[in-house]
C-alpha positions as CSV (number, residue, x, y, z in Angstrom):
1,M,-70.0,-3.5,-19.2
2,S,-68.9,-1.9,-15.9
3,L,-65.3,-0.7,-15.6
4,R,-63.5,-1.7,-12.5
5,K,-60.4,0.2,-11.4
6,R,-57.6,-2.2,-10.6
7,V,-55.7,-1.0,-7.5
8,K,-52.3,-2.4,-6.8
9,A,-52.0,-3.3,-3.1
10,K,-49.0,-2.0,-1.2
11,C,-46.6,-4.5,0.3
12,N,-45.6,-3.6,3.8
13,S,-43.1,-6.4,4.2
14,Q,-39.8,-5.5,5.7
15,L,-36.4,-7.2,5.9
16,P,-35.9,-9.3,9.0
17,T,-33.9,-7.5,11.7
18,L,-30.6,-9.3,12.4
19,H,-29.0,-6.8,14.7
20,P,-31.8,-5.3,16.9
21,H,-29.3,-3.4,19.0
22,A,-27.5,-1.6,16.2
23,A,-26.6,2.1,15.8
24,G,-25.5,4.2,12.9
25,I,-23.0,7.1,13.1
26,D,-22.4,9.8,10.5
27,L,-19.0,11.4,11.1
28,G,-17.9,14.9,10.5
29,A,-15.0,17.2,11.4
30,T,-17.0,19.1,14.1
31,E,-20.2,17.2,14.5
32,I,-21.3,13.6,14.8
33,Q,-24.8,12.4,14.1
34,V,-25.9,9.2,15.9
35,A,-29.1,7.1,15.3
36,V,-30.2,4.3,17.6
37,P,-33.3,2.0,17.3
38,C,-36.6,3.9,17.8
39,D,-37.6,1.8,20.8
40,A,-34.2,2.4,22.5
41,D,-34.7,6.1,23.3
42,P,-37.5,8.7,22.9
43,D,-35.0,10.8,21.0
44,P,-33.3,8.2,18.8
45,V,-31.2,10.7,16.8
46,R,-28.7,13.0,18.5
47,T,-25.9,15.3,17.6
48,F,-22.6,15.3,19.4
49,A,-19.5,17.5,19.1
50,T,-16.1,16.0,18.4
51,F,-14.4,17.0,21.7
52,T,-13.3,14.1,23.9
53,D,-15.9,14.8,26.6
54,D,-18.6,14.6,23.9
55,L,-17.3,11.4,22.6
56,L,-17.4,9.9,26.1
57,A,-21.0,11.1,26.4
58,L,-21.8,9.5,23.1
59,R,-20.3,6.2,24.3
60,D,-22.2,6.3,27.5
61,W,-25.5,7.1,25.7
62,L,-25.0,4.1,23.3
63,K,-24.4,1.8,26.3
64,A,-27.5,3.2,28.1
65,C,-29.6,2.5,25.0
66,G,-28.4,-1.1,25.0
67,V,-26.5,-0.8,21.7
68,K,-24.1,-3.7,21.1
69,T,-22.9,-3.0,17.5
70,V,-22.2,0.3,15.6
71,A,-21.7,1.1,11.9
72,M,-19.8,4.1,10.7
73,E,-18.3,5.2,7.4
74,S,-14.5,5.5,7.1
75,T,-14.5,9.2,6.6
76,S,-10.9,10.6,6.3
77,V,-9.3,10.1,9.7
78,Y,-12.3,11.4,11.7
79,W,-13.4,7.9,12.6
80,I,-10.2,6.8,14.4
81,P,-10.7,8.4,17.9
82,L,-14.3,7.3,18.1
83,F,-13.6,3.9,16.7
84,Q,-10.9,3.2,19.2
85,M,-13.0,4.5,22.1
86,L,-16.0,2.4,21.2
87,E,-13.9,-0.7,20.6
88,A,-12.3,-0.3,24.0
89,A,-15.8,0.0,25.5
90,G,-16.6,-3.5,24.2
91,L,-18.9,-2.5,21.3
92,E,-18.6,-4.2,18.0
93,V,-17.7,-1.5,15.5
94,Y,-18.3,-1.9,11.8
95,L,-16.1,0.3,9.7
96,V,-17.9,0.3,6.3
97,N,-17.0,1.4,2.8
98,A,-19.0,4.5,1.7
99,R,-19.7,2.8,-1.6
100,H,-21.6,0.0,0.1
101,C,-24.1,2.2,1.9
102,K,-25.1,4.8,-0.6
103,N,-28.5,6.4,0.2
104,L,-31.4,6.4,-2.2
105,P,-31.7,9.5,-4.5
106,G,-33.4,12.4,-2.9
107,R,-32.7,14.9,-0.1
108,K,-29.5,14.1,1.7
109,T,-28.7,15.2,5.2
110,D,-26.4,14.0,8.0
111,I,-29.4,12.9,10.0
112,S,-30.8,10.8,7.2
113,D,-27.4,9.3,6.6
114,C,-27.0,8.0,10.1
115,Q,-30.5,6.7,10.1
116,W,-29.8,4.9,6.8
117,L,-26.7,3.4,8.2
118,Q,-28.6,2.2,11.3
119,Y,-31.2,0.6,9.2
120,L,-28.8,-1.2,6.8
121,H,-26.8,-2.4,9.7
122,S,-29.8,-3.7,11.6
123,V,-30.9,-5.8,8.7
124,G,-27.4,-7.2,8.1
125,L,-26.7,-5.5,4.7
126,L,-23.3,-4.0,5.8
127,R,-19.9,-5.7,5.9
128,A,-17.1,-4.5,8.1
129,S,-13.9,-3.4,6.3
130,F,-10.8,-5.4,6.9
131,R,-8.6,-3.9,9.6
132,P,-5.6,-5.7,11.2
133,P,-5.2,-6.0,15.0
134,E,-4.5,-2.9,17.1
135,H,-0.8,-3.8,17.7
136,I,-0.3,-4.2,13.9
137,C,-2.1,-0.8,13.3
138,A,0.4,0.9,15.7
139,V,3.4,-0.2,13.6
140,R,1.4,0.6,10.4
141,S,1.0,4.2,11.5
142,L,4.7,4.5,12.1
143,L,5.5,3.0,8.7
144,R,3.1,5.4,7.0
145,H,4.7,8.3,8.8
146,R,8.1,7.0,7.7
147,A,7.0,6.9,4.1
148,N,5.9,10.6,4.4
149,L,9.3,11.6,5.8
150,T,11.0,9.8,2.9
151,R,8.9,11.6,0.4
152,Y,9.5,15.0,2.1
153,A,13.3,14.3,2.1
154,G,13.1,13.5,-1.6
155,S,11.5,16.9,-2.3
156,H,14.5,18.6,-0.7
157,V,16.9,16.7,-3.0
158,Q,15.0,18.4,-5.8
159,H,15.7,21.7,-4.1
160,L,19.4,20.9,-4.0
161,Q,19.3,20.2,-7.8
162,K,17.5,23.4,-8.4
163,A,20.0,25.5,-6.5
164,L,22.9,23.8,-8.4
165,T,21.2,24.4,-11.7
166,Q,20.7,28.1,-10.9
167,M,24.5,28.3,-10.3
168,N,25.1,26.3,-13.5
169,L,26.7,23.5,-11.6
170,Q,25.9,20.3,-13.5
171,L,27.0,17.9,-10.8
172,H,23.7,16.1,-10.5
173,H,23.9,15.3,-14.3
174,V,27.3,13.7,-13.9
175,I,26.8,11.6,-10.8
176,S,23.7,9.5,-10.3
177,D,23.1,10.2,-6.6
178,L,23.5,13.7,-5.2
179,T,23.0,12.5,-1.7
180,G,25.5,9.6,-2.0
181,V,29.1,9.5,-0.7
182,T,30.5,11.6,-3.5
183,G,27.6,14.1,-3.7
184,L,27.6,14.8,0.0
185,A,31.3,15.2,0.2
186,I,31.4,17.7,-2.7
187,L,28.3,19.6,-1.3
188,E,29.9,19.9,2.1
189,A,33.1,21.2,0.6
190,I,31.3,23.8,-1.5
191,L,29.4,25.0,1.5
192,A,32.7,25.1,3.5
193,G,34.1,27.6,1.0
194,E,36.0,25.4,-1.5
195,R,35.7,26.6,-5.1
196,D,38.5,24.9,-6.9
197,P,36.9,22.4,-9.3
198,L,39.9,20.1,-9.3
199,K,40.0,19.8,-5.5
200,L,36.2,19.2,-5.5
201,A,36.5,16.5,-8.2
202,A,39.3,14.8,-6.1
203,L,36.6,14.0,-3.5
204,K,34.8,11.5,-5.7
205,D,34.4,7.9,-4.6
206,H,36.3,5.1,-6.5
207,R,32.9,3.7,-7.7
208,I,32.0,6.8,-9.7
209,K,32.4,6.1,-13.4
210,A,32.8,9.8,-14.4
211,S,36.3,11.0,-14.7
212,D,37.9,13.7,-12.6
213,A,38.0,16.0,-15.6
214,T,34.3,15.6,-16.3
215,I,33.4,16.3,-12.7
216,A,35.6,19.3,-12.6
217,R,33.9,20.7,-15.7
218,S,30.5,20.3,-14.1
219,L,31.7,22.3,-11.0
220,R,32.5,25.5,-12.8
221,G,29.6,27.9,-12.4
222,D,28.3,31.1,-10.8
223,W,28.8,31.1,-7.0
224,R,26.0,33.5,-6.1
225,T,25.3,34.0,-2.4
226,E,21.5,33.6,-2.5
227,H,21.8,30.3,-4.3
228,L,24.4,29.0,-1.8
229,F,22.1,30.0,1.0
230,V,19.3,28.0,-0.5
231,L,21.7,25.1,-1.1
232,Q,22.7,25.2,2.6
233,Q,19.1,25.3,3.8
234,A,18.0,22.4,1.5
235,L,21.0,20.2,2.6
236,D,20.3,20.9,6.3
237,T,16.6,20.1,5.9
238,W,17.4,16.8,4.1
239,K,19.8,15.8,6.9
240,H,17.1,16.7,9.5
241,Y,14.7,14.4,7.7
242,Q,17.3,11.6,7.7
243,H,17.6,12.0,11.4
244,L,13.9,11.8,11.8
245,I,13.8,8.7,9.7
246,A,16.5,7.1,11.8
247,Q,14.4,7.8,14.9
248,C,11.4,6.3,13.3
249,D,13.3,3.2,12.4
250,Q,14.3,2.8,16.0
251,Q,10.7,3.0,17.2
252,I,9.5,0.6,14.5
253,E,12.2,-1.9,15.6
254,Q,11.1,-1.6,19.2
255,D,7.4,-2.1,18.3
256,L,8.1,-5.1,16.1
257,A,10.2,-6.7,18.9
258,R,7.1,-6.7,21.1
259,L,5.0,-8.7,18.6
260,E,4.4,-12.4,19.0
261,S,6.5,-14.7,16.9
262,Q,5.0,-17.1,14.4
263,P,6.1,-20.8,14.3
264,A,8.6,-21.2,11.4
265,A,8.8,-24.5,9.7
266,H,12.2,-23.6,8.1
267,P,15.1,-21.4,9.3
268,L,15.8,-18.0,7.7
269,P,17.4,-18.7,4.3
270,P,20.2,-16.7,2.8
271,P,19.0,-13.5,1.1
272,A,17.9,-13.8,-2.5
273,T,20.1,-10.9,-3.5
274,T,23.3,-9.8,-1.8
275,H,24.1,-6.1,-1.1
276,R,27.1,-4.7,0.6
277,Q,24.9,-2.2,2.5
278,P,21.1,-1.7,2.8
279,Q,19.4,-0.3,-0.3
280,R,18.3,3.3,-0.3
281,N,15.3,4.1,2.0
282,E,15.5,0.6,3.7
283,P,15.1,0.5,7.5
284,R,18.5,0.6,9.3
285,F,17.8,-2.6,11.2
286,D,17.5,-6.3,10.4
287,A,13.9,-6.0,9.1
288,R,14.2,-9.2,7.1
289,A,14.9,-11.4,10.2
290,E,12.1,-9.6,12.1
291,L,9.6,-10.3,9.4
292,H,10.7,-13.9,9.2
293,R,10.1,-14.2,12.9
294,L,6.7,-12.6,12.7
295,C,5.4,-14.2,9.5
296,G,7.1,-17.7,9.8
297,V,8.3,-17.4,6.2
298,D,10.8,-15.2,4.3
299,L,8.7,-13.1,1.9
300,T,11.8,-11.5,0.3
301,Q,12.5,-14.8,-1.4
302,V,9.6,-14.0,-3.8
303,P,10.9,-12.1,-6.8
304,G,10.0,-8.4,-6.6
305,L,9.3,-8.4,-2.9
306,Q,12.0,-6.3,-1.3
307,I,12.3,-5.3,2.4
308,N,10.2,-2.1,2.1
309,T,7.5,-3.9,0.2
310,T,7.3,-6.8,2.7
311,L,7.1,-4.3,5.6
312,V,4.2,-2.5,3.9
313,L,2.4,-5.9,3.3
314,F,2.9,-7.0,6.9
315,T,1.7,-3.8,8.5
316,E,-1.3,-3.4,6.2
317,L,-2.4,-7.0,6.5
318,G,-1.0,-8.6,9.6
319,P,0.4,-12.2,9.8
320,D,-3.1,-13.8,10.1
321,F,-5.0,-12.0,7.4
322,V,-5.6,-15.3,5.7
323,T,-8.3,-16.1,8.3
324,R,-10.4,-13.2,6.9
325,F,-9.9,-14.4,3.3
326,P,-10.8,-18.1,2.9
327,T,-9.2,-18.4,-0.6
328,A,-6.6,-16.6,-2.7
329,K,-9.4,-15.6,-5.1
330,C,-11.2,-13.7,-2.3
331,F,-7.9,-11.9,-1.4
332,A,-7.2,-10.9,-4.9
333,S,-10.8,-9.7,-5.3
334,W,-10.6,-7.6,-2.2
335,L,-7.5,-5.9,-3.6
336,G,-9.2,-5.2,-6.9
337,L,-6.6,-7.2,-8.9
338,C,-9.0,-9.5,-10.7
339,P,-11.7,-8.9,-13.4
340,D,-15.0,-7.5,-12.1
341,N,-17.4,-9.1,-14.5
342,R,-20.5,-7.0,-15.1
343,I,-23.2,-9.3,-16.5
344,T,-26.6,-8.3,-17.8
345,G,-29.0,-10.3,-20.0
346,G,-26.6,-13.2,-19.8
347,R,-23.8,-11.2,-21.4
348,I,-20.6,-9.8,-19.9
349,I,-20.6,-6.1,-20.7
350,S,-17.4,-5.2,-18.7
351,V,-14.5,-7.0,-17.2
352,K,-12.6,-4.0,-15.8
353,T,-11.0,-4.2,-12.4
354,R,-12.6,-2.3,-9.6
355,A,-11.1,1.1,-8.6
356,V,-9.7,0.1,-5.2
357,K,-7.5,2.5,-3.1
358,S,-5.3,0.0,-1.2
359,R,-1.7,0.4,-0.1
360,T,-1.4,-3.3,-0.3
361,A,-2.4,-3.4,-3.9
362,M,-0.1,-0.4,-4.7
363,A,2.8,-2.3,-3.1
364,L,2.1,-5.4,-5.1
365,R,1.9,-3.3,-8.3
366,L,5.3,-1.7,-7.6
367,A,6.7,-5.2,-6.9
368,A,5.2,-6.4,-10.2
369,Q,6.7,-3.5,-12.1
370,S,10.2,-4.2,-10.7
371,L,10.1,-7.7,-12.4
372,W,10.7,-6.3,-15.9
373,R,14.4,-7.1,-15.7
374,S,14.1,-10.2,-13.6
375,K,15.7,-13.4,-15.1
376,D,13.4,-15.9,-13.4
377,Y,10.0,-17.3,-14.6
378,L,8.0,-14.4,-13.1
379,G,10.1,-11.9,-15.0
380,E,9.6,-13.8,-18.2
381,C,5.9,-13.9,-17.6
382,F,5.7,-10.2,-17.0
383,R,7.6,-9.4,-20.2
384,R,5.4,-11.7,-22.2
385,W,2.2,-10.1,-20.7
386,K,3.6,-6.6,-21.2
387,A,4.2,-7.3,-25.0
388,R,0.8,-8.9,-25.4
389,L,-1.5,-6.8,-23.1
390,G,0.4,-3.6,-22.5
391,T,2.1,-2.3,-19.4
392,P,-0.9,-1.4,-17.2
393,K,-2.7,-4.7,-17.7
394,A,0.6,-6.6,-17.3
395,I,1.3,-4.9,-14.0
396,T,-2.2,-5.7,-12.7
397,A,-1.9,-9.4,-13.9
398,M,1.5,-9.8,-12.2
399,A,0.3,-8.1,-9.0
400,H,-2.6,-10.6,-9.0
401,K,-0.1,-13.5,-9.2
402,L,2.0,-12.1,-6.5
403,A,-1.1,-11.7,-4.3
404,R,-1.9,-15.4,-4.7
405,I,1.7,-16.4,-3.9
406,L,1.6,-14.2,-0.8
407,W,-1.7,-15.8,0.4
408,H,-0.3,-19.3,-0.1
409,L,2.9,-18.6,1.7
410,L,1.2,-17.2,4.8
411,K,-1.6,-19.7,4.7
412,Y,0.6,-22.9,4.7
413,H,3.8,-21.4,6.2
414,Q,5.9,-22.9,3.4
415,P,8.9,-21.1,2.0
416,Y,8.9,-19.8,-1.6
417,D,10.0,-22.6,-3.9
418,P,10.9,-21.4,-7.5
419,S,10.9,-25.1,-8.7
420,V,7.1,-25.1,-8.8
421,W,7.5,-23.2,-12.1
422,A,9.7,-25.8,-13.6
423,K,6.9,-27.4,-15.6
424,A,5.6,-24.0,-16.8
425,E,9.2,-23.0,-17.8
426,A,9.7,-26.2,-19.7
427,K,6.4,-25.6,-21.6
428,L,7.4,-22.1,-22.3
429,K,10.8,-23.3,-23.6
430,Q,9.1,-25.8,-26.0
431,K,6.8,-23.0,-27.3
432,K,9.9,-20.8,-28.0
433,I,11.6,-23.7,-29.8
434,K,8.5,-24.4,-31.9
435,R,8.2,-20.8,-32.8
436,L,11.8,-20.6,-33.9
437,Q,11.5,-23.7,-36.0
438,Q,8.4,-22.3,-37.7
439,N,10.2,-19.1,-38.5
440,A,13.2,-20.9,-39.8
441,A,11.1,-23.1,-42.0
442,A,9.3,-20.1,-43.4
443,L,12.7,-18.7,-44.5
444,G,13.8,-22.1,-46.0
445,F,16.1,-23.0,-43.1
446,K,16.1,-25.9,-40.7
447,L,16.8,-25.3,-37.0
448,L,19.1,-27.7,-35.3
449,T,19.3,-28.0,-31.5
450,A,22.6,-28.3,-29.8
451,S,23.5,-31.8,-28.6
């Protein structure tokens, strides 16, 4: 019997080309690798520097090659100048997630990366990352800068506390806010030369709960010159950052005023919580009214969403982000706030949420965490989930619910209506009563409801 060698034929089929005029760009700090289709130029892969003249030459070369769409990874902030330049030139720019375009195992170079990006984009395997319109991105940059200034100012408050501790002045342990009315008045008097604890304690505001005697005891210490110098420097730096934050607020207010208003079905309702003055780190302008004008609804009516949170959500998403996410489920999935089911062999092997770095998701998580003392239905849900699931999972679940509420409010331009939870609250109340009756019966008692 003759033996015949069976040879497996190679399949040369390729994916259909959906974007024949596509280019791929691999970004770096000093060099940029660009790949265009092989039939567009005899030298389809070129290297450019990151100077402005080189970026202009890159743009002109892409237009000469007939490129209409470009894919690039979102590498640090290196992509921003080239992205803006290519977008202004009329090219369709895809900013893609690096996780979505991983190369095959093997030798990795910048040239192979840009060629791989060009191939994936030409066959339609890449999706552009969500990015709000340019006028929203301008305000977003300012708000992110403001958040950095706030964080830097907070570090100098710690320097104030350290200098006081080194002098054994325990003022920051007696009053809650060292940069409040009382704290600043006492610090200014100390740096002006006042050392009498009783005179310093007399500067306290009427809202301070600590007595004059307690404050005076906390202000007896060692007045060393080097520590006073550090205290002066830290206070001056903190005040400088407060001045920069005020300037940033003015610029944000001006940029928001230029944005187009959204039709509002209902007028601005009264605030959900009343404060005599803006909360700490809030913008020093009527941001709530501006956001209502730009969004068409008052997002601060949702429990947990404060002014700073709604500003972050608006600048990170824009008012019309719902057009990019057809359903609330898609929006929650993009934020990484829903289970990411991993199925193999018909079995679910993992339901962990995806690791997503999103400022929007972070803002929603912070809003969810602030509900642990809320007296409404969402606060009750969060406390139940926290007891049953643990704090991390409860925060994720509540952030998911807040994301769905946010999507519905901006999709249908309807104000937040807490009465939609009435049926769920009644059901929860019945469950509590039933549980109490069962516990009472187990102990031999009978629970009577009030008439």
